[in-house]
N, C-alpha and C positions, 0 to 999 in steps of 0.2 A: 271155718276155724282151723282146718288143716293148713291152709295157706299161711295163716298167721303163725302157726306152730313152726312151719318150715322156716319162715323169716327169723323167728326168735332163735331157732337152733343155729341157723347159718351165721347170724350176727352175734350170737352168744349173749343175748339180752336177758338179764336177771332182774332189772329194775327199770322203771319208766319214770322220768321226771318231766312234767309239763310246766311251762311258765309263759305267762301272757304279757306282752309288751304293748301297752296302749299308747297311741299318739293322742294324749289327753289334752285337747287344745281349747281352753276357755276363750270365749270371744273377748274382743278388746273394748268395745264401746259400752257405755252405761245402758244405752237403749236396748241392747241385745244380750247383755251378759246373762249367763245362767244364774238363776237364783240359788241361794243356799238350799232351798227346799228340793231343787232338782238334784243337787249333789247328795243330799240326804237320801233321796229316792234311789239314786245310782248305788250308793253304798249299801242301803238296806236290801235291795234286790240281789246285789252281788253276794251278800252274806248267805243267801239261800242255796248257793251252789258251790261245791268244793273247787271247781275249776276257775271260779270268778273271784272268790273272796280274798285271794292274796295277789291279785294282779299288780304288776309293776306299771305305774302311771308316769309316763314321760311327759312332763308338763312344763309350763312356763308362765311367768308374769308378763302377759302381753302388754306391749307399750305402744302408744301412739307415737308417731314421729312426724317431724316437720322440718322445713328449712329454717335455720337459725332459731329464732324463738317466736315464730309466727303462730302461736296458739291463742285461743280465746280465754280458756280457763283451765287451770291445773293445780292440783294439790302437791303433786310430786313432779319435779323437773330434774332431768339429768342430762348433762352435756359435757363431752370431753373438751378441755380447753382448746380453742382455735378450730374446733370442728364446725362444719356447716349444719350438722344434723343435731336436733334436740329430741330427746325422748321424754314422754310425760304421760301421766294418767291421774285418776282421781282417788281420793280417799275412799269413796264408796267401792271402787273396784278392788283396791288393795285389801280392804276389810273383808270383802267377799272371798277373795282368794286365800287370805290368811286363815279364815274360818273353815274354808273348804279343805285346805291341806291338812289342817289340824284334825278335822273329822276323819278324813280318809286314812291318815297315818294311824290314828287311834284305833281304827277298825281293821288294821292289818295290811293295808296297801303299802307297797314299796314306792317311794316318791323319787323319781329321777328327772333328768333334764332333757328338754326338747326345744330346739331353737330354729326358727325360720329367720334368715337374714337376707333373703333375696330382694327385699324392698329397700334396704338401706346399705347395701354394698354393691360394688360394680359387678355387672355380668352382661350377658348378651341380650337380655330382655330389652325390647324397644318401648314397652309401655311405660309412660312417665306422667301419670295423671296429676301428681302432686309436686312435680318439679324437682324431686330429690335426685333422680338420676343425673340430671344436668348439673345440679349443685355439686354432686360428688366429684365431678371432673375438675373442680376448682378448689377442692378441700386440701389443706396442707396435712390433714390427718389421713393416714392410710387405712384401708379396710381392715387390715390385721389389727391395728391399734384400736379401731372402733369395735371390732368383735371382742377383743380382750376386755375392753372397758365394759361392754354390754354384759359379757359373761361374769365378770367380777360383780357387777351390779346385781345380776340375777342370783348369784351365790349369796350375796348379802341379804336379799329378800328371803331366800329359802332358809337360811340359818336363823333369821329372826322369826319367821313364821313357825318353824318346827323345833327350834331350840336344839338343833343337831349340827354337828361340826361340818358335814359335807367335805371331809378331807379326801374321801374316795367316793366317786359317783360314776354314773354311766349315762350314755348319751344316745339320742336318735336325731339324725339330721333332717331338717325340713326339706321336703321334696327329694329326699334320698341322696343328695348330691355331695356327699362327704369329700372334703379335701379336693375340690375342683374337679370332681368326676363328671359334672354336667355344667358346662360353662354358661348355659342359659340361667343357671341358678347361683352357682358359686365359683369364684375364681381364686379362692384362697389356698395357695399351695402349702402354707404353713399351718393350716387349721388344726391338724392333729397335734402339732407342737403346742399350739395355744391351749387346746383342751387339756393336754397332758400336764403342762406345768401349772395348771389351775386345779389339779386333783382328779381329772377324769382318767379312769383306768381302762375304759373300753367303750366300743361303739356297738349298738344293737340295731343298726339301720337295715341290715341285709338278712335275707335276700329281698329285693325290691321289685317294684313294677317297672323300673327303668333298668333294663338288663345291662345297658352299657356302664352303669354305675357299680354293678355287682363285682365282687372280687373274683379273680381266677381260681383261687383256692376255695373249694366247696365244703369246707368245715372250719370250725373256729381255729384261729391262729393268732399269734402276737407278732408285732413289728416294733422296730425302734422308730420313734418319731423322727420324721425326716422331711425337710422342706423341698417338696417337689410335687407337681401335679399328680394326683392319684398315687401318691407314694406307697399306699398300702397294697398296691398291685405289683410293685417293682422289687427286684432283688436287692436294690440298694438299701431297702428298709429291713433287710435280713429277716424275712418271714420264717417263723417256726411254728409247726403245726402241733396242736395239742393232741397228745396220744402217740405222736411219732418222736417228738423231742421232749426233753424234760427240763425242769427248772427254768421255764420260759414265761411264767406268769409272775413277773417281778416288777418292782416299782419303776424300773427304767424302760419298761416295754409297755405296749398298748395293745389291748385285746380287740380283735375284729371278729365279731360273730357272723358266721355264714352257715347255711345249710345246703345240702345237695338237692334243692328243689328247683328244677327247671321251670316249673309252673308255680309262681309264687302264690297263686290263689289257693293252693292247698293249705297254706298256713295263714292266709288272710281271711279273717272272719267277716269282713265288710262285704256287703252286697248292695248295689246301688238301686235295686228295685226288688219288689216282693217276689216276682216270678223266679228270680235267681235263687232265692231261698227255697221256693217251692220245689225247685229241681236240684237242691243240694244233695250230692251223692255221699250219704253218711258212711257206708261201708268202704267206698273207694277212698274217701278222705283219710279214714283211720288206717287203711291199708298202706297208703303212701307215707303216712307218718312213720309207721314201723319200717317201711322199706327204705326211706330216704333220709330220715332225721339222723343227727349226729350220735354216734355211739363211742363211748370210751369207758374203760374199766367196767365193762358189762352193763353200762347204764345208757339208756336211750334218752336223749334230751329233745323234747318237742317244744319248739318255740312257735307261738301264734301272735298275731297282732290285729288291731282294729283301730277305729277312730270313734270312740264311744260318745264324744260330745258333739258329733256332727249334727247340728240342730235340724237342718232341713231334711235329713233322712230319718233320724231316730227319735226326735223330741217334738214332733208335731202335737202329740197329746202328752202334755207335761206330767199328767198323773199316771199315764200308762205308756211309758217310753218303750222303744223296741230296739235298743242298742244291742249289738251282736252277741255279747256274752250271755244274754238272757233270752235270745231268740229260740223258739222251740226246736228248730232244726240243729242249732249249735248245741243246745242242751242234750238232744238225742245223740249227737256225735260223741260228746264226752261220756254219756251213759254207755255207748258202745265201747269206748276205750276202757271204761271201768269193767264192763262185762268180760272183755277179752282178758284183761289182766287178772281178774278173779278166776276165770275158768282155767287159765294156763299158769296160775300160781306165780304171777309176776307182781312184784311190789310196785305200787303206783304212788307217786308223791306229787303234790301240787306245791310249787315253790315260787319264790320271788327271784328277780334277776340277781340280787345280791346273794341269795342263798345258792343259786346255780354257780356263780363265780367262786364262792367259797368252797363248793364241792370240787370244782375244777382245780382250785389252788391246792386243796388238800391232796388230790391225786397227783398233781404236778410236783409237789414238794416231797412226796413220799415214794415216788417211783424212781428207781435207779436205771 
């Protein structure tokens, strides 16, 4: 406990805010989609634990895709004029996701957006099982145009499902490759510009397992949207660090969240096998949260993430899932965090991504 007291004194921590950013990825096909009962189970179990009940779920309406219009059956079909790629899915899938999002939002979860586009935009991947990569070479439509079309389509789905404006929202990039930071996944140098002009005010991808994608700045900061590969790492985007600069969380700028965690597993709640959970270092994890997480205005912000809908890992038993937020070792870790905060008289708050940004905005706008 003395080690924690020392860190708290040195970093001048008076309040701790935890928020969880889940890569909440529903399957695409009818044969394997999660049933609404599974989503009900997820929400019910999350409600039992303070650290889980307000999770931010970065999710998507997954869409099938094909070259031109070579699909057998679909209730919803979307295609940009002159493009070679068609997106489609079924009424059953849309009904499932509409109902799921409504349930999750009603139970206090923060709904944000997560997109994988590596299978329908150009990159250095050589796998092309469905012929899309070859077709892309001959499309008169650019990847940027297709991504913006897809993003507007997604926003329409979210607004309809939740009856919310989605004028400001937040993003996590599929496979961590924001703004062409990994050319095997993404080659879009104007991705942040596309996100920003469609209402996205920040990215919560980092820190990630792909170290080459991570920003050089190891705390949250904002940039001006700029068309250049990995522009968020470059001086041309005019990076301004929260806590060092002021009046920088503004509509013309874009938030990049990052933490000073060299080992991203400290904030990743996923483990690919049970033995990894068996060896989970509870005290060490919480210690590094206090030592390395972002501090501003005497407030420590702890961000965690996981992939709660990873079927093959966590949903083998549909009635008794083992997704990370409710795993016994993760629960014990948050109990340890609560114990330390209680013993050292530190306020502890569990928040959503939106609430965290609002706290940062309030600090940014009131600090001279």
